[in-house]
N, C-alpha and C positions, 0 to 999 in steps of 0.2 A: 151804837152798834155798828163796827166797820165789815160789813159784809163781804168786801173783797178781799182783805186780808184771810177771812174766814174761809171764803172760796178756795184761794191760791193754797191754803194749807190744806184744804180736802183735795185738792187736785194733786198736790205734793206726795198726801198719803197715798193716793191710787198709784203714782209713778213708782214710788219706792217701795211699797207692800204688796203690790198686784202687778205691774208692768215690768219692773227690775225683777223683783223676786221670781216671778212667774218664768221669766226668759232665763234668767241664772238657774234656776231648778230645774227646769223643764216641766213645770206643773202646768198642764194647761187648765186645770179648774181655777187655779189663782189666776193665771193670765187673762183666762177668757172673762173671768168677772169683770176685768178692768174694761172691756169692751161693750158695747151695744151690739146685740147679736146680728144686726146687718150692717156693721162696718165693713167698710171696704180700705184695701191696702193698695198702694201705687207708689212707683218709685224706679231706681235702677240700682243693681247691684253689678260691680265691676263694669260698667256700662252698659249692662243688658238690662233692657226693660222687666219692669216686675209688676204684675198686677193680680191680686189675689183677694177671695172673698175672706172673711173672717175664718171660716171653716177648714178653707185649704191652709191658711197660715197657720192654725192651731195643729192641723194634721202634720204638716211638717215640724214644729215644735216637737210633737210626740215622739216622732220618729226619726230624731237625731239625738246624737249624745248631749246632754245638756253642759253647758260650761263646767258646772258644779262636778260633774261627775267624770269630766275630761281632765280636773285638775289644774286647767289652763285658766289664765289670769281672764278677769270681768269687770268692768268697772261701767257704770251707769251714772252719769252726771247730768243734771238739769241744769240748762243753760238759762231758760227764762219761762215763765208762765203769765200771760196776760188773759185777763179775764173783763169782759163785757157783758153785764148783765147775766144771761144764763148761757152764753156760748164762752170759749176760751180755747186758747192754743198754747200748748207747751213746746219749747225746743230742746231737745235732749240730745245727747251724745252717749252712743255705746261702743265700748272697745270690747271685742271679744273674738275668739280665733284669729284669723288674720283680717278681720273687719274693723272698719272705724266709721260707725254709722253715725248719721246725723238724722233724727225724725223730727217731723213736725207732725204733732198728735192734736187732733181737732177734738175738742170736748164739748158737750152739751150737759146741762144739768137737767136731768130728766126724774120727774118725782121725787126730787130733793137728792137725787145721786149723780155725780158727776161721773161719765162715762165717755169713753173713747168712741167717737163715732167715724172717724177717718184717720187712716194713717198714711204720711208720705214719709219715703225713707230714700237715702242715697248714700253709698259708700264712697268714701274720699281716700285717697292715699295720705300718709301723714307726711 
């Protein structure tokens, strides 16, 4: 049995059905389920430092118009997933509103479930 492929597939499902879907729909219950409750988020947006707890991040998502409801384009792309034992890193690209985000998402397999434990993000000009 090749657990590395199974783990990569499980992480891909979390990204597509939890992370991307939750952001696109603005559904914080779906989005929040992709994260560990103590996850932290760091990075920069338009050159400004960004640091939030998961609770702060989800509150921001809940209080903005979702990409789906705005009618504007949204695209989430998985660039890579690297798994080593019970840890993994996914590199993804999110294009929404006027942003072109690159996220590095740290995953940990806790009790048989892959969850995001850290999100690092940056916004780049195209």
